[in-house]
C-alpha positions in Angstrom: 35.1 -5.0 -24.4 31.7 -4.2 -23.0 31.5 -1.5 -20.3 30.7 -3.0 -16.9 27.1 -2.2 -15.6 27.4 -0.2 -12.4 25.7 -1.5 -9.3 24.4 1.9 -8.2 21.3 3.2 -9.9 21.5 6.0 -12.5 19.7 9.2 -11.7 17.2 8.6 -14.6 16.3 5.1 -13.6 12.7 4.1 -14.3 10.8 1.0 -13.2 12.1 -2.1 -15.0 10.6 -5.4 -16.0 12.2 -7.3 -13.1 10.6 -4.8 -10.6 7.2 -5.3 -12.3 7.6 -9.0 -12.1 8.4 -8.7 -8.4 5.2 -6.6 -7.9 3.1 -9.2 -9.6 3.5 -11.5 -6.5 2.0 -8.7 -4.4 -1.2 -8.9 -6.5 -1.5 -12.3 -5.0 -0.6 -11.0 -1.5 -3.3 -8.4 -1.7 -5.8 -11.0 -2.8 -4.9 -13.2 0.1 -5.3 -10.3 2.6 -8.8 -9.5 1.1 -9.7 -13.1 1.6 -9.1 -12.7 5.4 -12.1 -10.3 5.3 -14.2 -12.6 3.2 -17.9 -12.5 4.3 -17.4 -10.3 7.3 -15.4 -7.4 8.7 -15.4 -7.6 12.5 -12.7 -6.4 15.0 -10.9 -9.7 15.0 -10.8 -10.2 11.2 -9.9 -6.5 10.6 -7.1 -6.7 13.2 -5.7 -9.9 11.7 -5.7 -8.5 8.2 -4.1 -5.3 9.5 -1.3 -7.2 11.3 -0.5 -9.4 8.4 -0.8 -6.7 5.8 1.6 -4.5 7.7 4.3 -7.2 7.5 3.6 -7.7 3.7 3.7 -4.0 3.2 6.9 -3.4 5.1 8.7 -6.2 3.2 7.6 -4.6 -0.1 8.5 -1.0 0.8 11.9 -1.9 2.3 12.8 -3.8 -0.9 11.6 -0.8 -2.9 14.0 1.5 -1.1 16.8 -1.0 -1.9 15.9 -1.2 -5.6 15.7 2.6 -5.7 19.4 2.7 -4.8 20.4 -0.3 -7.0 20.8 -0.4 -10.8 18.0 -2.9 -11.6 19.7 -3.6 -15.0 22.7 -5.2 -13.1 22.6 -9.0 -13.3 23.3 -9.5 -9.6 20.4 -7.2 -8.6 18.1 -8.9 -11.1 19.0 -12.3 -9.7 18.4 -11.1 -6.1 15.1 -9.6 -7.1 14.0 -12.9 -8.7 15.0 -14.7 -5.5 12.9 -12.2 -3.6 10.0 -12.8 -6.0 10.1 -16.5 -5.2 10.3 -15.9 -1.5 7.3 -13.4 -1.7 5.3 -16.1 -3.5 5.7 -18.4 -0.5 5.0 -15.5 1.8 1.7 -15.0 0.0 0.8 -18.7 0.3 1.2 -18.4 4.0 -1.1 -15.5 4.5 -4.4 -17.4 5.2 -2.7 -19.4 8.0 -0.3 -16.7 9.2 -2.0 -16.3 12.5 -2.5 -20.0 13.1 -0.7 -23.2 12.2 1.1 -21.5 9.4 2.7 -18.8 11.4 6.2 -20.1 11.2 6.0 -20.6 7.4 4.9 -16.9 7.0 7.5 -15.6 9.5 10.4 -17.4 7.9 9.4 -16.2 4.4 9.0 -12.7 5.7 12.4 -12.6 7.5 14.1 -14.1 4.4 12.5 -11.5 2.1 13.6 -8.7 4.4 17.1 -10.1 4.6 17.5 -10.3 0.9 16.4 -6.6 0.6 18.9 -5.5 3.3 21.6 -7.5 1.5 21.0 -5.8 -1.8 21.1 -2.4 0.0 24.4 -3.3 1.7 26.0 -4.2 -1.7 24.8 -1.0 -3.3 26.0 1.1 -0.3 29.5 -0.4 -0.2 31.1 2.5 -2.1 29.4 5.3 -0.2 30.4 5.7 3.4 27.3 7.8 4.4 24.9 5.4 2.7 26.6 2.4 4.2 26.3 3.9 7.6 22.6 4.7 7.1 21.9 1.1 5.9 23.9 -0.4 8.7 22.0 1.5 11.4 18.6 0.8 9.9 19.5 -2.8 9.5 20.6 -3.1 13.2 17.4 -1.6 14.4 15.4 -3.7 12.0 16.9 -6.9 13.4 14.8 -6.5 16.5 11.6 -6.5 14.5 12.7 -9.5 12.5 13.5 -11.4 15.7 10.1 -10.4 17.2 8.3 -11.9 14.2 10.1 -15.2 14.6 9.6 -15.4 18.3 5.9 -14.6 17.8 5.6 -17.4 15.3 7.2 -19.9 17.7 5.0 -18.7 20.6 1.7 -18.8 18.7 -1.7 -18.0 20.2 -2.3 -14.6 21.8 1.4 -14.2 22.3 1.9 -14.0 18.5 -0.2 -10.9 18.4 1.9 -9.2 21.1 5.2 -10.1 19.5 4.1 -9.1 16.0 2.7 -5.9 17.4 6.1 -5.3 19.0 7.7 -6.0 15.6 5.6 -3.2 14.0 6.6 -0.8 16.8 10.3 -1.7 16.2 9.9 -1.3 12.4 8.5 2.2 13.0 11.4 3.0 15.4 13.9 1.8 12.8 12.3 4.0 10.2 12.2 7.0 12.5 15.8 6.7 13.3 17.0 5.7 9.8 15.1 8.5 8.1 17.0 11.1 10.0 20.3 9.9 8.6 22.1 11.3 5.6 23.2 9.2 2.6 20.1 7.5 1.4 20.4 9.2 -2.1 16.8 8.6 -3.1 15.8 9.1 -6.8 12.4 10.8 -6.6 11.0 9.9 -10.0 11.7 6.2 -9.6 10.5 6.1 -5.9 7.2 7.8 -6.7 6.7 5.6 -9.8 7.2 2.4 -7.8 4.6 3.4 -5.1 2.2 4.5 -7.8 2.5 1.0 -9.2 1.6 -0.6 -5.9 -1.5 1.6 -5.6 -2.5 0.4 -9.1 -2.1 -3.2 -7.9 -4.4 -2.5 -4.9 -7.0 -0.7 -7.1 -6.8 -3.5 -9.6 -7.7 -6.0 -6.9 -11.0 -4.1 -6.4 -11.7 -4.5 -10.1 -10.8 -8.2 -10.0 -13.2 -8.7 -7.2 -15.9 -6.8 -9.0 -15.4 -8.9 -12.1 -15.3 -12.2 -10.3 -18.5 -11.3 -8.4 -20.4 -11.0 -11.7 -18.9 -14.0 -13.5 -21.3 -16.9 -13.3 -24.0 -14.8 -11.4 -27.4 -13.9 -12.9 -26.8 -10.7 -14.8 -29.9 -8.9 -13.6 -30.2 -5.1 -14.2 -29.5 -4.5 -10.5 -26.3 -6.7 -10.6 -25.1 -4.9 -13.8 -25.8 -1.5 -12.4 -24.0 -2.3 -9.1 -21.0 -3.7 -11.1 -20.9 -0.5 -13.2 -21.0 1.7 -10.1 -18.2 -0.4 -8.5 -16.0 0.1 -11.5 -16.8 3.8 -11.6 -15.9 4.2 -7.9 -12.6 2.4 -8.5 -11.9 4.8 -11.4 -12.7 7.7 -9.0 -10.2 6.5 -6.5 -7.6 6.2 -9.3 -8.4 9.8 -10.4 -8.1 11.2 -6.8 -4.6 9.7 -6.4 -3.0 9.9 -9.8 -4.6 13.2 -10.9 -3.8 15.2 -7.8 -2.0 13.2 -5.1 0.9 11.7 -7.1 2.0 14.9 -8.8 2.1 16.7 -5.4 4.2 13.9 -3.9 6.7 13.8 -6.8 7.1 17.6 -6.8 7.6 17.8 -3.1 10.1 14.9 -3.0 12.2 16.4 -5.8 12.3 19.7 -4.0 13.8 18.2 -0.9 17.4 17.1 -0.3 19.4 15.1 2.2 17.6 13.7 5.2 14.7 16.0 4.5 14.0 13.9 1.4 14.4 10.6 3.2 12.1 11.8 6.0 9.5 12.9 3.5 9.7 9.6 1.6 9.4 7.7 4.8 6.4 9.6 6.1 4.4 10.0 2.8 5.2 6.7 1.2 6.4 4.0 3.7 4.0 5.0 6.5 1.1 7.1 5.1 0.5 4.9 2.0 -0.2 1.9 4.3 -3.6 3.1 5.6 -4.5 4.2 2.1 -3.9 0.7 0.8 -5.8 -0.8 3.9 -8.7 1.4 2.7 -8.6 -0.2 -0.8 -8.5 -3.7 0.7 -11.6 -2.9 3.0 -13.4 -1.6 -0.1 -12.5 -4.7 -2.1 -14.0 -6.9 0.6 -17.1 -4.8 0.7 -17.4 -4.8 -3.1 -17.2 -8.6 -3.1 -20.1 -8.8 -0.6 -22.1 -6.2 -2.5 -21.8 -8.0 -5.9 -22.6 -11.4 -4.3 -26.1 -10.2 -3.3 -26.7 -6.9 -5.2 -30.4 -6.9 -4.5 -30.2 -7.4 -0.8 -29.4 -4.8 1.9 -25.7 -4.4 2.4 -25.0 -5.7 5.9 -23.6 -3.3 8.5 -20.0 -4.5 8.6 -19.7 -4.3 4.8 -21.2 -0.8 4.8 -18.5 0.1 7.4 -15.9 -1.5 5.2 -17.0 0.5 2.1 -17.4 3.8 3.8 -14.4 3.4 6.2 -12.2 2.2 3.3 -13.1 5.3 1.3 -12.2 7.5 4.3 -8.8 5.7 4.7 -7.9 6.0 1.0 -9.2 9.5 0.2 -8.5 11.2 3.5 -5.2 9.2 3.7 -4.2 10.7 0.4 -5.2 14.2 1.7 -3.1 13.7 4.8 -0.1 12.6 2.7 -0.6 15.7 0.5 -0.6 17.9 3.6 2.6 16.3 4.8 4.2 16.8 1.3 3.0 20.3 0.5 1.9 21.8 3.8 -1.6 22.4 2.4 -4.6 20.3 3.4 -7.3 19.4 0.8 -10.1 20.0 3.3 -12.9 19.1 0.8 -11.7 15.5 1.0 -11.6 15.6 4.8 -15.1 17.0 5.0 -17.1 15.3 2.2 -15.8 11.7 2.4 -16.5 11.1 6.1 -19.9 12.6 5.6 -20.5 10.2 2.7 -19.2 7.3 4.9 -21.7 8.2 7.6 -24.5 8.3 5.0 -23.5 4.9 3.7 -23.4 3.3 7.2 -26.6 4.9 8.4 -28.6 4.3 5.2 -28.9 0.5 5.4 -29.4 0.6 1.6 -28.8 -1.9 -1.2 -25.2 -2.0 -2.6 -26.1 0.1 -5.6 -27.3 3.0 -3.5 -24.2 2.9 -1.2 -21.9 2.8 -4.3 -23.9 5.7 -5.8 -23.4 7.9 -2.7 -19.7 7.3 -2.8 -19.4 7.9 -6.6 -21.3 11.2 -6.3 -19.0 12.3 -3.5 -15.9 11.4 -5.6 -17.2 13.3 -8.6 -18.0 16.4 -6.5 -14.5 16.4 -5.0 -12.9 15.9 -8.4 -14.9 18.9 -9.8 -13.9 21.1 -6.9 -10.2 20.2 -7.2 -10.3 20.6 -11.0 -11.8 24.1 -10.6 -9.1 25.0 -8.0 -6.3 23.9 -10.2 -7.7 25.9 -13.1 -7.9 29.1 -11.2 -4.9 31.4 -11.9 -4.1 32.0 -8.2 -5.4 28.6 -7.0 -4.3 27.5 -3.6 -5.2 23.9 -2.7 -7.4 23.8 0.4 
């Protein structure tokens, strides 16, 4: 007789195919959020993208917590993950009209996705009193945010922004209270791996935008050079996160235990990764505009998107490293904002703006590499 598959995740669990399949839908979600910034980045479009992307992000990260606790080889968990994948597909479809006539479609999909994630977590926690209590308290506080999303969708108009803003505040309150509780039993390797995959999804969107901008366009030397620089900048962002950020996060999370681990996971991943991914989305929108007209001056809002997005991602990674290790990579905090100011003030063509950013990333990488090679190196 075959041994029953346990519902609770093993300590050595890695990301499985069903999780990767689930993540594929979020490639589409990120694409849809980038589309909200298509052609311009003003206060209204940025605010709309920020509001919608928070809900997308919170649905993904909550489900990731649930799958960290669940054995993703269990048939019931796999079926629920596939159901969540289908719901997330309809969530993504609703993004372009989420703040208008499609608000209810988006809200219902969002609440359904969050509910499936909580249900999976309740199943997994059924045999652990501390974990069951933690999930129950988090779920109760989360209910307020879910209700606010539905009320906002029904209200529409300016009231929608108020209700959905309230939902974000309630989500953060639920995370703040829930993170203090014992019993989450996080598996660091799997948790860090899953968030690394979502960063790759976001960076991949930038490459997709760069490629789509060149397909069908005249392949002039300027356009090709700008495309090469866009790819190089994206690779620089990958290097800054996976070469230095991710190992620091994984080591710090593994070194913590109990509610210290859950608080660190909440702060570094569920909260601080959000502005980092917002930065990638802003850069993707700016890259799209840059490759559409590579020989013209990059308009001001797209220069802000490119420079500001780099600040959000690189300095956001630095802030998360500081929270994880207690040491702040000050070179990132100093050089990237300076580069962003230069990009915004330059009024240059896209290739020059990309070049400024690439040089900055290379300098930071060289400094950090030298520091890690020093025998008594201390990250600063």
